[in-house]
C-alpha positions in Angstrom: -73.1 -44.6 -8.6 -70.7 -42.6 -6.4 -72.0 -39.5 -4.6 -70.9 -36.3 -6.6 -69.2 -33.6 -4.7 -72.1 -31.3 -5.2 -74.3 -33.8 -3.5 -71.9 -34.3 -0.7 -71.8 -30.6 0.0 -75.7 -30.5 -0.1 -75.8 -33.4 2.4 -73.4 -31.6 4.9 -75.4 -28.4 4.5 -78.7 -30.3 5.2 -77.2 -32.0 8.1 -75.9 -28.8 9.6 -79.4 -27.3 9.2 -81.0 -30.1 11.1 -78.5 -29.9 13.9 -78.8 -26.2 14.2 -82.5 -26.3 14.3 -82.6 -29.0 16.9 -80.1 -27.1 19.1 -82.1 -23.9 18.8 -85.3 -25.7 19.6 -83.8 -27.4 22.6 -82.6 -24.1 23.9 -85.6 -21.8 22.9 -87.2 -21.6 26.3 -84.0 -20.7 28.1 -83.0 -18.2 25.4 -86.4 -16.3 25.5 -86.4 -16.2 29.1 -83.1 -14.8 29.2 -84.1 -12.1 26.7 -87.2 -11.3 28.7 -85.1 -10.8 31.7 -83.0 -8.3 29.8 -86.0 -6.5 28.5 -87.3 -5.8 32.0 -84.4 -3.5 32.5 -85.4 0.0 31.4 -82.3 1.2 29.8 -83.5 4.4 28.4 -80.4 6.3 27.7 -82.3 9.5 27.0 -83.5 9.9 30.6 -80.9 10.8 33.2 -82.9 9.1 35.9 -82.4 5.8 34.0 -78.5 6.1 34.0 -78.4 3.3 36.7 -80.6 1.0 34.6 -78.5 1.6 31.5 -75.5 0.5 33.5 -77.3 -2.4 34.9 -78.2 -3.5 31.5 -74.5 -3.4 30.4 -73.6 -5.5 33.4 -76.3 -8.0 32.7 -75.3 -8.4 29.1 -71.5 -8.7 30.2 -72.5 -11.5 32.5 -74.6 -13.3 29.9 -71.9 -13.1 27.4 -69.5 -14.7 29.8 -71.9 -17.5 30.3 -72.2 -17.9 26.5 -68.5 -18.7 26.4 -66.8 -15.6 25.5 -63.6 -15.7 27.3 -63.0 -12.0 27.2 -65.8 -9.6 28.3 -65.5 -6.0 29.4 -67.6 -3.1 30.2 -66.1 0.0 28.6 -66.6 3.4 30.1 -67.5 6.6 28.1 -68.4 10.1 29.0 -71.8 8.8 29.0 -73.3 5.3 29.2 -71.2 2.2 29.2 -70.7 -0.1 26.2 -70.0 -3.8 26.4 -67.1 -5.6 24.5 -66.6 -9.3 24.0 -64.0 -11.3 22.1 -63.9 -15.2 21.3 -60.8 -15.9 19.3 -61.1 -19.0 16.9 -57.6 -20.4 17.6 -57.3 -21.0 13.7 -54.2 -18.8 12.5 -55.9 -17.6 9.4 -59.4 -17.0 10.7 -61.1 -13.8 9.7 -62.0 -11.4 12.3 -65.8 -10.3 12.6 -67.0 -7.5 14.7 -70.6 -7.4 15.6 -72.3 -4.1 16.5 -75.5 -3.3 18.4 -76.9 -1.3 21.2 -78.4 -2.1 24.6 -80.2 1.1 25.3 -83.7 1.6 24.3 -86.4 4.4 23.6 -88.5 5.9 26.4 -91.7 4.1 27.0 -94.8 4.2 29.3 -98.1 2.4 29.4 -99.9 5.8 28.9 -98.3 6.2 25.4 -100.7 3.6 24.0 -99.1 0.3 25.1 -101.5 -2.6 25.5 -99.0 -4.2 27.9 -96.4 -2.8 30.3 -93.5 -1.9 28.1 -90.9 -3.2 30.4 -92.8 -6.4 31.3 -92.2 -8.6 28.2 -95.4 -10.4 27.1 -95.8 -13.2 24.4 -99.0 -13.0 22.5 -99.7 -15.0 19.4 -96.1 -15.8 18.5 -94.8 -12.2 19.1 -92.8 -11.0 22.1 -94.0 -7.5 23.1 -91.6 -5.1 25.0 -89.5 -2.1 24.6 -86.3 -3.2 23.0 -87.6 -6.5 21.6 -86.6 -5.5 18.2 -84.6 -2.5 18.6 -82.2 -3.7 19.6 -81.9 -6.2 22.4 -83.5 -9.0 20.6 -81.2 -8.7 17.5 -78.2 -8.3 19.9 -79.1 -11.3 21.8 -79.8 -13.7 18.9 -76.1 -13.8 18.6 -75.5 -15.5 22.0 -77.6 -18.6 20.8 -76.3 -18.4 17.2 -72.7 -18.9 18.2 -73.6 -21.8 20.5 -75.5 -23.5 17.8 -72.6 -22.8 15.3 -70.5 -24.8 17.8 -73.0 -27.5 18.1 -73.2 -28.1 14.3 -69.5 -28.0 13.7 -68.2 -29.7 16.9 -65.8 -26.8 17.4 -65.0 -25.5 20.8 -64.5 -22.0 19.5 -66.0 -20.2 16.6 -64.6 -20.6 13.1 -64.0 -16.8 13.0 -62.5 -14.5 15.7 -65.7 -13.2 17.0 -65.9 -9.7 18.6 -69.0 -7.8 19.9 -69.3 -4.2 20.7 -72.7 -3.1 22.2 -73.1 0.6 22.9 -75.4 2.2 25.4 -76.2 5.5 23.7 -77.5 4.8 20.2 -81.0 5.9 21.0 -79.4 9.3 22.1 -77.4 9.9 19.0 -74.2 8.0 20.0 -72.6 11.1 21.1 -69.4 9.2 22.5 -69.4 6.2 20.2 -66.8 7.5 17.6 -64.5 8.5 20.5 -64.8 5.0 22.0 -64.1 3.4 18.7 -61.0 5.6 18.2 -59.7 4.8 21.7 -60.1 1.0 21.2 -59.4 0.9 17.5 -56.7 -1.8 18.0 -59.1 -4.1 20.1 -62.0 -3.5 17.7 -59.9 -4.3 14.4 -61.8 -6.5 12.1 -61.9 -7.8 8.6 -65.6 -7.0 8.5 -68.3 -5.4 10.6 -71.8 -6.9 11.0 -74.5 -4.6 12.2 -77.5 -6.1 13.8 -79.7 -3.1 14.1 -81.8 -3.2 11.0 -84.5 -5.2 9.5 -86.1 -7.0 6.5 -88.5 -6.0 3.9 -91.3 -8.2 5.3 -92.1 -11.6 7.1 -92.4 -13.2 3.6 -89.7 -11.4 1.8 -86.3 -11.8 3.6 -83.8 -9.3 2.7 -80.3 -8.1 3.6 -79.8 -4.2 3.9 -76.7 -3.1 2.0 -76.5 0.6 2.9 -77.6 3.5 5.1 -77.5 7.0 4.3 -75.4 9.6 6.3 -76.8 13.0 7.6 -75.6 16.5 8.1 -77.7 19.1 9.7 -77.5 22.8 10.5 -79.3 25.8 12.0 -79.3 29.1 10.1 -79.9 32.3 12.0 -80.5 35.5 10.1 -80.5 39.0 11.6 -81.7 42.2 10.0 -82.9 45.3 12.0 -81.8 45.5 15.7 -85.4 45.1 16.6 -88.8 44.5 15.0 -89.6 47.7 13.0 -92.9 49.2 11.4 -93.4 47.7 7.8 -95.1 50.9 6.6 -92.3 53.2 7.7 -89.5 50.9 6.8 -90.7 48.0 4.7 -89.5 47.9 1.0 -86.4 50.0 2.0 -84.4 47.5 4.4 -83.9 43.8 3.9 -86.3 41.5 5.7 -84.8 38.3 7.3 -87.9 36.3 7.0 -87.9 37.1 3.2 -84.5 36.1 3.0 -85.3 32.8 4.7 -88.1 32.2 2.2 -85.7 32.7 -0.6 -83.1 30.3 0.9 -85.8 27.6 1.1 -86.9 28.3 -2.4 -83.5 28.0 -3.7 -82.7 24.6 -2.2 -84.2 22.6 -5.2 -84.6 23.1 -8.7 -87.6 22.4 -11.0 -86.7 18.6 -11.1 -86.3 18.5 -7.2 -82.6 18.2 -7.3 -80.7 19.8 -4.7 -79.5 23.0 -6.3 -76.5 23.6 -4.0 -73.2 23.8 -6.3 -71.1 20.8 -5.7 -73.6 18.9 -3.6 -73.6 15.7 -5.9 -69.9 15.7 -6.2 -68.7 12.1 -5.6 -72.2 10.5 -5.4 -72.0 6.8 -6.0 -74.7 6.3 -8.7 -77.2 3.4 -8.8 -76.0 0.7 -11.3 -78.6 -0.9 -13.6 -78.4 -4.2 -11.5 -79.1 -2.3 -8.3 -82.2 -0.6 -9.9 -83.4 -3.9 -11.2 -83.1 -5.4 -7.6 -85.0 -2.5 -6.1 -87.7 -2.8 -8.6 -88.0 -6.6 -7.8 -89.3 -5.8 -4.3 -93.1 -5.9 -3.9 -93.5 -2.2 -3.1 -97.0 -0.9 -2.5 -96.8 2.9 -3.0 -100.3 3.5 -1.7 -99.6 1.6 1.4 -96.3 3.4 1.8 -98.1 6.7 1.6 -100.6 5.5 4.2 -97.6 4.7 6.6 -96.1 8.1 5.6 -99.3 9.9 6.6 -98.9 11.7 3.2 -101.1 12.2 0.1 -98.5 12.0 -2.8 -95.0 11.4 -3.8 -92.6 14.1 -4.8 -88.9 13.9 -5.2 -85.9 13.9 -7.7 -87.1 13.3 -11.3 -86.0 10.1 -12.8 -86.0 8.0 -9.6 -88.6 5.7 -8.0 -89.8 6.4 -4.5 -87.6 3.5 -3.0 -84.5 4.8 -4.9 -85.1 8.3 -3.7 -85.3 7.3 0.0 -82.5 4.7 -0.1 -79.9 5.8 -2.6 -80.3 9.6 -3.5 -79.1 12.5 -1.3 -81.7 14.9 -0.1 -82.2 18.4 1.5 -85.1 18.9 3.9 -86.3 21.9 5.6 -86.9 20.7 9.2 -88.2 24.1 10.6 -88.6 27.7 9.6 -89.6 30.7 11.8 -89.3 34.3 12.2 -91.5 37.4 12.9 -94.9 37.5 14.5 -96.9 34.2 14.9 -99.7 35.3 17.2 -103.4 35.9 16.3 -104.3 38.7 13.9 -101.8 40.9 12.2 -98.6 42.7 13.3 -97.2 44.6 10.5 -93.6 44.6 10.9 -90.3 43.8 9.4 -89.0 41.2 11.8 -85.5 41.5 13.4 -84.6 37.8 12.8 -85.5 34.5 11.2 -84.4 31.0 11.6 -84.1 27.7 9.5 -83.2 24.2 10.4 -82.0 22.2 7.4 -80.8 18.4 7.2 -79.1 16.6 4.3 -79.1 13.0 3.8 -76.0 11.7 2.3 -75.2 8.7 0.2 -72.0 6.8 -0.6 -69.3 8.9 -2.1 -70.4 12.1 -0.3 -68.1 13.7 2.2 -70.0 15.5 5.1 -67.1 18.1 5.4 -67.5 18.8 1.6 -71.1 19.2 2.1 -70.7 21.7 5.0 -68.4 23.8 2.9 -70.8 23.7 0.0 -73.6 24.8 1.9 -71.7 27.7 3.7 -70.6 28.9 0.4 -74.2 28.7 -1.1 -75.6 30.4 1.8 -73.1 33.3 1.7 -74.1 33.9 -1.8 -77.8 34.2 -1.0 -77.7 36.5 1.9 -78.0 40.2 1.0 -76.0 43.1 2.4 -77.7 44.3 5.6 -78.5 40.8 6.9 -76.0 39.0 9.1 -76.1 35.3 9.1 -74.8 32.5 11.4 -74.8 28.8 10.4 -74.0 25.9 12.9 -73.6 22.3 11.9 -74.0 19.4 14.2 -71.9 16.2 14.2 -72.4 14.5 10.9 -73.0 10.8 10.2 -71.3 9.1 7.2 -73.1 7.0 4.8 -72.1 3.4 4.3 -72.7 1.0 1.4 -71.8 -2.7 1.1 -70.9 -3.6 -2.5 -73.1 -6.1 -4.0 -70.3 -8.2 -5.2 -68.4 -8.4 -1.7 -68.0 -12.1 -0.8 -69.0 -11.5 2.8 -72.4 -10.3 1.5 -72.8 -13.4 -0.5 -72.1 -15.5 2.7 -74.6 -13.4 4.6 -77.3 -13.9 1.9 -76.4 -17.6 1.6 -76.6 -18.2 5.5 -80.1 -16.3 5.6 -81.3 -18.4 2.6 -80.6 -21.5 4.5 -82.3 -20.3 7.6 -85.4 -19.4 5.4 -85.5 -22.8 3.7 -83.9 -21.9 0.5 -85.8 -18.6 0.0 -84.5 -16.0 -2.4 -82.8 -13.3 -0.6 -83.2 -9.8 -2.0 -81.5 -6.6 -1.1 -82.6 -3.3 0.3 -81.1 -0.1 1.8 -82.3 2.1 4.7 -83.0 5.8 4.3 -82.0 6.6 7.9 -78.7 7.0 9.5 -76.7 5.3 12.3 -73.2 5.0 13.9 -72.1 2.1 11.5 -70.3 4.5 9.4 -68.0 5.3 12.3 -67.0 1.8 12.5 -66.3 1.7 8.8 -64.5 5.1 8.8 -62.1 4.4 11.8 -61.5 0.7 11.4 -61.4 0.7 7.5 -63.5 -2.3 7.5 -66.5 -3.0 5.3 -69.9 -2.9 7.0 -72.6 -5.5 6.3 -76.1 -5.6 7.8 -77.9 -8.7 9.4 -81.3 -8.0 10.9 -84.5 -9.9 11.0 -86.9 -7.2 12.3 -89.9 -6.3 10.0 -91.8 -3.0 9.7 -94.7 -3.9 11.9 -92.3 -4.5 14.8 -92.9 -0.8 15.7 -89.5 0.6 16.5 -89.7 3.6 18.8 -93.5 3.3 18.8 -95.9 1.8 21.5 -96.3 -2.0 21.4 -92.9 -2.8 20.0 -92.5 -6.4 19.4 -90.5 -9.1 17.8 -91.8 -12.0 15.7 -90.6 -15.0 17.6 -90.2 -17.2 14.4 -88.1 -14.5 12.7 -86.0 -14.0 15.8 -85.0 -17.6 15.7 -84.3 -17.4 12.0 -81.8 -14.6 13.1 -80.3 -17.2 15.4 -80.0 -19.8 12.6 -78.6 -17.3 10.2 -75.6 -16.5 12.5 -75.1 -20.2 13.2 -74.5 -20.8 9.5 -72.7 -17.7 8.9 -69.8 -18.0 11.2 -68.9 -21.4 9.5 -69.2 -20.0 6.0 -67.3 -16.8 6.2 -63.8 -18.2 6.4 -64.1 -19.8 3.1 -65.8 -16.7 1.5 -63.2 -14.2 2.7 -60.4 -16.6 2.1 -61.4 -16.9 -1.4 -61.6 -13.1 -1.8 -58.0 -12.8 -0.2 -56.8 -15.2 -2.9 -58.3 -13.3 -5.6 -56.9 -10.0 -4.4 -53.2 -11.5 -4.2 -53.9 -13.0 -7.8 -54.0 -16.6 -6.7 -57.5 -17.1 -7.7 -59.6 -15.9 -10.6 -62.4 -13.5 -10.0 -65.7 -15.3 -10.8 -68.3 -12.5 -10.6 -71.0 -14.9 -11.4 -70.1 -17.0 -8.5 -69.1 -14.3 -6.1 -71.7 -11.6 -6.9 -74.9 -11.8 -5.0 -76.6 -9.2 -7.3 -76.1 -11.7 -10.2 -77.2 -14.7 -8.0 -80.3 -12.9 -6.7 -81.4 -11.9 -10.3 -81.7 -15.5 -11.3 -85.1 -17.1 -11.3 
């Protein structure tokens, strides 16, 4: 009996898996040695005295990307720390262009913070590599170097099957203050069909997942001024407005009885969860009691009608980050304080516009502050939310590549409640953002004893080695559908439907 096409495809994929794994194993020692060398550079962007180390980190990465084979490698200057750009054209006229984002700066770390080892002296213990930046984000940036070489080894190509670009910034741990300007300045060089962000993680070691979205954030400080100085509450209290009381009323007005944000217009444009998305979230092995332990909290509370994961991943929020005013010392001091202050932050989801949120908050606040109290409100630079549609063909390719790396495991989908600069790439370049990370919660980002699981790190290498070979067909099929030359098959293209099958 002749071999069926499906069997032939399976045989090719199996051979590719073997070739990629053999190549990775042959180069494992050198790869980990290079990564450890990079981790020894204390590229802490938040500490001015480490500025030279951040630059040294950028130069080190640029040299290593050149060694990897990237024909174009540049260190890009900003008004702060340098970024690294690299490009490796495919040579194929119709090849899609992929931009990989990561960062080479790290959080501060010192042995006295509670580290069991020196934070900038990488140490392998029990299959784990300990060191600042091992997971966040040097390890997850660096797996792309071995991944592209394994891709070439498996395909026999001399250049990737995609036009591959990398941009690795040096200020992510300091809030990426110059990143958007960098992207805008180099938008032509960074142009891509899709963006892959490798600064995220998976659900757990045994539940491989792909992140499909991150929330945005807007934050503000509110200052309230009443009397020109603190005044006697017996002589004047009850007859003049009290800024601290006004602050309390503002906080009380933030939410309604169902814990929904009560600011008019706040939910305008929100992309609601679909039934399929809610089903996929519910599939995850979520332990709420364990989650509460991690949160150092004693009960859940949030918007009615949503689960805990839905609240932190897919719903917008308003939080009081700080409140103060009046006398805070021991004993009593019976005054009407001259001022009070609030700090608020708003996590935003797909469909929300930070500019509209700022306007809504300003209008809402103006309606709450009584005559006799002057208020000022200052917003910081916002971060936009980003969301990958579950039926995007590139997401299917990412999940498929990860599944092969994890021996056919079912890949589930998560989101992240935090925020990052990925949305700037989406906003400026007009390209969809996808996430590819293999870090797990126990890796301890920003904490003492940060580590990366070596087996998972190599799974990241393997995933990218498969991905670069699969994206051209996935995105080519999508282009055909968009131009009407191929039918849209949601069962085949939609990872949500595929993931839901037993």
